[in-house]
C-alpha positions in Angstrom: 9.9 -35.8 7.9 9.4 -33.5 4.8 6.4 -31.9 6.5 8.5 -30.9 9.5 11.2 -29.5 7.3 8.6 -27.6 5.3 7.1 -26.1 8.5 10.5 -25.1 9.8 11.4 -23.5 6.4 8.1 -21.5 6.5 8.8 -20.3 10.0 12.3 -19.2 9.0 10.9 -17.4 5.9 8.3 -15.7 8.1 10.9 -14.5 10.6 13.1 -13.2 7.8 10.1 -11.3 6.3 9.3 -9.7 9.7 13.0 -8.7 10.2 13.0 -7.1 6.7 9.7 -5.3 7.3 11.0 -3.9 10.7 14.2 -2.8 9.0 12.2 -1.0 6.3 10.1 0.8 8.9 13.3 1.9 10.7 14.8 3.3 7.5 11.5 5.1 6.6 11.4 6.6 10.0 15.0 7.8 9.8 14.6 9.2 6.3 11.5 11.1 7.4 13.4 12.6 10.3 16.3 13.6 8.0 13.9 15.1 5.4 12.4 17.4 8.0 15.8 19.0 8.8 16.0 22.6 7.6 18.9 22.3 5.2 18.2 18.9 3.8 17.4 18.4 0.1 15.8 15.0 0.7 12.0 14.4 0.3 10.5 11.4 2.0 7.3 10.2 0.3 5.5 6.9 1.1 2.4 5.6 -0.7 0.2 2.5 -0.7 -2.6 1.3 -3.0 -5.3 -0.2 -0.8 -6.9 -3.5 -1.6 -9.7 -3.2 -4.2 -13.0 -2.3 -2.6 -16.2 -3.5 -4.1 -19.4 -1.4 -4.0 -22.1 -2.3 -3.0 -21.1 -4.8 -0.3 -23.0 -7.9 -1.1 -23.5 -11.4 0.4 -22.4 -14.4 -1.7 -25.9 -15.3 -2.9 -26.4 -11.7 -4.2 -23.1 -11.6 -6.0 -24.2 -14.2 -8.5 -27.0 -11.9 -9.9 -25.5 -8.4 -9.4 -22.3 -6.9 -10.6 -20.1 -4.8 -8.3 -18.1 -1.7 -9.0 -14.4 -1.9 -8.2 -13.1 1.1 -6.3 -9.4 2.0 -5.8 -7.8 4.1 -3.1 -4.2 5.4 -3.2 -2.8 6.9 0.0 0.2 9.3 -0.2 2.1 10.6 2.8 4.7 13.4 2.5 7.1 13.0 5.4 8.7 16.5 5.1 5.4 18.3 5.9 3.6 15.4 7.5 0.7 15.8 5.1 -1.4 12.9 3.8 -3.5 12.7 0.7 -6.0 10.1 -0.5 -6.9 9.6 -4.2 -10.0 7.5 -4.7 -11.6 6.5 -8.0 -13.7 3.6 -9.5 -13.3 1.4 -12.5 -15.6 3.5 -14.7 -13.2 6.4 -14.4 -10.0 4.3 -14.8 -8.3 1.1 -13.6 -5.3 0.9 -11.3 -2.4 0.7 -13.7 0.8 2.7 -13.6 -0.6 5.7 -15.6 -3.4 6.2 -13.1 -1.0 6.0 -10.2 1.2 8.6 -11.8 -1.7 10.8 -12.5 -2.6 10.8 -8.8 0.9 11.7 -7.9 1.0 14.5 -10.4 -2.4 15.8 -9.2 
């Protein structure tokens, strides 16, 4: 009985998550449209830090003997002008903490 309730709870939570995500996309779309109006002072900016990429791409047996370099990629989209920028760096330059993200935005 508890397993059925748990499954139903998970379905409800997933449905709620999907509804929130859809609402967030609608708000972003509306804000982007408003920011492109001539007399508007709003600026719509969206960004996403991609999942860590490892270089070189290795099979499981190779990973035990070789170390991989972690690479980070930050995507920034400016809704007002419809421009997109990608900032990419690896762990030897910097990690992916708040200071590095802020430096990408400043740049």
